[in-house]
N, C-alpha and C positions, 0 to 999 in steps of 0.2 A: 744562125741571126745576125744581122749587118749590125754595124757601132751603132746608128743611128737607132737602132730599135735597142740595142743594149744599153745606149744611156735614157733614151725614154723609161726602159724597164729599171732601170737603177735610181732615178727619178723618182718613179711612182713609187716604190718602195720606201724612198727615203722621206717622202713627202706622207704615206700613209702611216709611216709612224710614228712622224711628229704631229698627225691629224690627232692619231691614239694616245698619244701623251696630251696634247692638249685637250682634247674634250675629257679626258677622266679629271684634268685638273678644274677644266670650267665647270663640270656638272659640280665636282667638291668645294665650287665658288658662289655656286648658286642656293646651294643648302647654307651654307655659312651666312651669306647673305640673307636668309628668308630669316634665320634663326635673331641677327645681330639687328636688321631692319625691321622685320615683323612683315606680315602680308600687306597691310595698307603702306605701308613709306618704300617699300619694293613696287608695289603697283603706280607709287606718284613718281618715282622717282623714271620708269619705264614711259609714264605718259609725258614727262615735261621733257626729259633728254628725248623721248621718239619726237617731238617739235623739230628740236637740232638736228635728230639723225636723219629725219624724214629727206634732209640736202644730201645724206650720205649718197644719193644716186649720183651727184657728181663726184662724188670719189670714183664710184666703180665704173662710172663711165670713162674718165680721165687715164683712170689705169687700164682700161682695157683700150683706149684707144691710143697712148703713148705707146706700150706694149706692142701692139701690133705693128704701127711706124718704126719702132726701133726690129721687129724681128722681120718685116717685109724689107727695109735695107740692108740688115744682115746676110739674105736670102741672097737680096742682087749682088753681092759682095759691096755693096757702096759706103763703107764705115768712115769716109769720110765726110757724112754726110749727118751723124750721130749728133755732133755736138752743136749741129742748126737743131735737131730734133728736142733736143734736151732744151736749149736756151729758148726756145720758141714755147714748151710745154712749163716752164717755169715762169716767163712773163703772162700766159695766159692764167696761170693759177695765182699768181699774184693780185693781180687784179678781182680773178672772182671772188678771191677770199675776202677784199675790201666791200666788194657788191655787198659779199652774204653778211656781213660782221654790220652793216649798216641797215640790212634787210630784220634781222634776227633782231636787234636792239632797238628795231620801232613797233615793228608788225607784229615780228616772233613774241616780244615783250608782253605786249598787250593783249595775245592769244592766251598766253598762260595764265594774266592776271585775271583775265575775266571769262573767259569760258570753259576751263577744265573743271570748274568748279571743286579746286584746293578747298581743304579743310582750312580756317582764316587760323589757326596755329600753327601750318605747315608751310604759311606761303612764303615768309622769309627763308625759309630754307630750300622752298621749289626755288625761288628767284635765283641762289646760290648756285643750285644746281643747272639751270638755264645758263649762267654767265661761264661757268669753267665747264660748260657741255662744247658752247663754242671755242672756247682752247683748244678742246682736245680735236672736232672738227679740223678746226684752223690747221693746227703740225700734222694733223692727216692726210690732211693736202696738199702740204711741201714736201713730203715725201715722196708721191709718187712719182715723179721723175725716175727718182732710184731707186724704190722698189720693180720699177718695170726694168730698168736696165739689170739689172739681178736677174729677172725672169727672161729679159730677152737674152741673157748669157747661158742662158740654163745652168744657173751656179745656185740648186736648190740646197747645196749645203749650208748656205751665207743665212740663206732666208729662214728654212728649218729653224739655226741654231739661234737668229733675232727672234722669229715667231713665239719659241720655247721662251726665252728672256724675257720680251713683254708679259707673257702668261703668268710668268713667277713673279714679277714684279706687280702685276696685279691683283695676282691672289695676295700676294704679301702686304698690300692697302685693305684688302678686304680683314685680314690677320687682324690687323690693329684699330679696328673700327671698334670690337667691343671692349678696346682697353684705353682709348681715347677719351680726353674730356669734351671734346667736341661734338655738335653735334652729326650723327652718322650718316646723312647724306649729307651733309655740308663735306664732312671730311674725304667720304668716298668720291664726289665729284672730284675734289683739288686733288688726291692721290691720284686718278685716271689723267689729269688734265698732267701731272708732272709725267709720269708713265709717257705720254702719246709725245713729249719733248725728248727724253730721252734716248726714246726709239729712234724718233724722227735724226739725230744726232748720228746714231750708231749707224743708220743707213746711209747717211752722207758721207763718212766716214772711211766705210767701204768700200764705195764707189770713187770716193776720191782716190782711194789710195791704189786699186786694183786696175780701175779700169781709165784711165788718163783720157782716152777718146771721148770721155761725155765731161765736156768743161763749157764754159761758159764763156758765149761770144756776144758781142752786142752787134755785128752785123748778121741782120734774119733776113731772107725776103719773103715778101709778103706772101707768096706762092706757100712758103712751110706754114705759115697761120690760117691760110685759109683751107689750106689741107686736113690741117689738124681739126681745126674748129669745123666746118662741113661734115668731117668724119663725127665728131664727138658730140653734132648737133643731134642727130638722130640717134647715136647709142645713148646721150644724156633723155630720150624721150623712151628708150627702153629703159634705162634704170628706173627713172623716175615712174615707170608703170610697176615695175619689181619693189622696188622701197618705200614708195608712194601706197604702195597696196598694206606693205607689213604694219608700215608707221599708220596710217589713215584705219588699217582696223582696230589697231592698238586706241587711238583716240575715241574710235565711235563707240570702242566696249564703255571707256573710261565714261564717255559722256551718258549713257542709256544705261551700263549697269553696274557702274563705279569700280571703285579700284580693288575688290576680290577679283572681279571678273576679270580685271585686267592685268593682275596678277598670276592670273592662272591660263592667261594667254601667252604673258612672259616666260613660264615655264614650258609651256609648248614650243615657242620660242627657240630657248635652249636647245632643248631637241631637233628643230629644223635647222638650227645654225652649225649641231654636232653632224649630222646629215650632208648639210654642204660642205661642210671642209671637207668630210670625206671623198663625197663625189670631186669637190675642184682639187682635192690631190691627187687626181687622176687626169682630171682635164687642165688642170694648169702644167701637167708633164708632158704633156700632145699637144700643147697650144703652140707653143713656139716651134715645135719640130713638124708642123701641120702648115703653119702661116710661113715658114719656109721653101718647103714643096710647093706649094702653089706658087710662092714668085719664081722660083724655079721652073712650073709648070710639071715637075715630076708629079703626075694626076695618080700614078696607079699606087704610086706610095703611099699618097694622101687616101684614095679610098681606101686600103686597109689600115689606115693608120684613123680613119673613123672609123669603121666595124671594130676595130679594137676598143676603142675609146667606150662607144658603147656599151657594147659587151661588159667589159671591166666596169663603167660606173654601173647599170642594171645589174649584176647578179653579187656586187660587193654591196650596194645597198642592200637588196634582197636579202642577204644571208642574216643581217644584222636587224630589217626593219619586221620581218615575221615574228623570231622570237620575241621581236621587244614590245610589238602588239599584245600577243599572249599574256606575257608576263610584265608586264606594265604597273600593273597595281602592286607585284610583289616588289619591284623595284622601285617604285614611289615610297611605299613606306619604307623600305632602307635608306632612298638616297634623301627624302625628305622629311619624313614622319608624316604628319597626320597633312594629306591634300587634298581641295577641294573635289567634288565629281569633274566639274567642271574642266577642269586638270587634267583631266584621265579622259573624257569627251575631246578636249581638246589638242591631245597629244594625238590619238590615236588616229584623229582624222587628218592633224597634219603630217604624220607620217607617210600616209596614202598622197598626202597633195605633192609631196616631196619625190617621192617613186616619178609623179609623174612632172615636176617641175623639171627635176634633172636630167632627163633625156633634149633639155634643149641645147646643152654645153658644145656638144660635139656639133651642130648642126646652125649655130651661132657662131664657132671657131670657123666656120667654112664661109660665111655669108660675110662675114667681116673682114679675111682675107678676101673678097671679091671689093672689097670697098664702097659694093651699091649696096647701104643699109635705107636710103629713101620708102620704099613700097614694106621692106621686111618690120624695119619698126612703125609704119604708120600703120600698115594693118594690125599685125601681130598684137603689140603693146596696145592698142588701142583697145583690144578685145579686153585685155588684161583689166587695165586701170578700169572698167565699165562696171568691174566687181564692188567697187567702192559706192558708187551710187547705188546699186543694188543694193548693198549689204544696209545702206542707210535707209531704204526705203522700204527691205522689209524688218529692221529694229523698228522705225516708227508706225507700221504696219502691227508691231506685236511680236513677230517671230521669237525664237528663241535663239539663245545666245552664238550655238552653234554653226547655225545658217550661214556665217560669215564664213567660215573655213569650207563648205560644202559648195559653197558660192566660189571662193575659189579653185576647189576643183575641177568645177565644171568648166569655168571659164581656160584654167590650163590648158584642159583635152581640147577642147575646141583650137586653141591659138596654136596648138602644137601642129594639127592639122594642117593650118592655113602656115606654119613654117616651113612645112615638108613641100608644101606646092608653090612657095616663093623659093627655095631650093633648087626645086626641078628646075624653073625658069631662068636664074641665074647661074647655075652650074650643071650644064647639061651631063655630066659625069655620073650626075648622081640616079639614082634608077627606082621606082616604088617598089617595084617584086622585090629586086634581095632586102631591102629595108624591112619589107613587112616581113617575110618567110625568115630571113634567116636573123633580125634584132626584135622585133615585135613577139611574130609565133613563137621562137624558139624560148624567147625569153617569157610568154605566160604559160609554157608548158614545164619549164624550170619552177616559175612559181608558185602553180598548183599542186605539183609532185612535193616540194617542200614542203608547202603549209600542210597538205596531208599529213606528209608523214610526223611532222612536228607537232601538228595537232591531236593526233594519239600521242604520243608520246606527251604533250600536257596533259590530256585527258586521267591519264592511265596512274599520275602520279598525282602525290599530295601537295598543296601549295608552301613552300618552302625554299629554303635553299639551295639543296638537292633535287630541287624538280626546276628552277633556273638556272642551274648550272647544266643539267641532265639538257632543259629545252637547247640551249645553246650550242651545247657538243652535238646535237644532233642536227641542228640547223645548218652547221659545219661542215659534217661526214656529208650530210643529203644536199645540200648545194653543191658542194664537188663534184658529188658523185653524177649528179643530173645535169648538170653545168659540160660534164665532160661528156657524157652520152648523149645528151639531147640538145645543150645549147652551144655546141659547138661544131662547125662542117668536120667532114673528115682530114681535111687539108689544115684545118686551125689543130686539129689532134694529132696530126703530124708532125705539126710545127714544136706544139707541144711537148711532146715525148722526145721528140729530138734535143729541145734543149736543155730537159730535163736528165737527159744521159750525158749529154757533156756535162753539166754540170753533177754528177755523177761523180764521172771519170774525173774528175778537176779535183774534186773532193778526196778520192782514193786514191791519185798519186802524189796527192801534200801528206 
């Protein structure tokens, strides 16, 4: 394996371990939140905070945009330009933060108090949640130039450490909800804001100490602003479609079906975020190297990383998704106790949606590398955002609540087909035939074979912890075997065997 491949493998493993720990903590945190806040307050929190977090598409956009410019600059060897990009990004974020504060404290506050149908006795608490969610968003924006610098430098250890710290601090806030005399909703929102401030200071301190090239300067060429804003503009539309869809569905569910349905959807979204973290633990490790390879015009390496990235994401998600779908009721009984039937239905559909959605990551990375986002965002994300009016219409006509996620799945598949067409136009080295045969068809074979074996195991045993463990174990074993024999090409099998032999020899020598 090349040094680049080893670095990617090491970063992927580190981020995967981080993701597993954070996912376990977050899932436990949801159990505590439901216990201490109750389903109605938990649903209210997600609806109110969702009004603010709907704008987190800006956070996602700027994070990807800044990191892309950092990585592209490093790939071209123009390290002296890093301070210019860093400074321009800070200025842009400050202006956006002020604009967002004005919008949310006027229109946003009116919407919360007049359109969400919050019970009168919880309206004061809801307003506190809204204001402190703004503070959390503000500091989340301010930390972006610093987190992007850590990603661009491929220092995943620092990122993993701070992420774990943030997760533990959030869990600490939840622990105190049950013992504080303050209203639970208000205390939780204040605690999350305090955590956001601490994490911002940690990122800023590490970047300042380790990477002096990322320093603020006052003289910034207008071209730097134009490049960042042009790239961010279309990226922002993409993130608006993704985040607006999730938060928009939350608000629509609250308006049509009330806080219980919203809480059920929030539980499904926790599983969605866990799968997103799993997918991103792979995508994030590949992204800087892929952008740098594009900048260096090393398309052979880029195509290999593109294929590996797709397969890593797909097979890893399938390994977890298949047993989770089958054993979801047992897991929920153990995790959350008594949950509504809607939560189980939403979560199963959300897992299917996530399997489809995660496949966009490698494609988007290459498109971002080209910098040509106009048509990609315009066509792909217009399809995605159509799900919101379609859901509103379906609800208005009396459809059941789960139709929202079914529509999300349908739009996701259609938009991915459009992604591939645009990728082929912008990156001629991409070919449909290898993608279809090596990734999609092999992935389907692996999924069908694994599901068949795991389903037989599931049906043969009685519900309980023994079946739960056996089903997950059989999924892992079956997946590893089917991936090796059906999911990998002959060359990939040889590379994997060679890598494993090297590892075994190294450990035997030690």
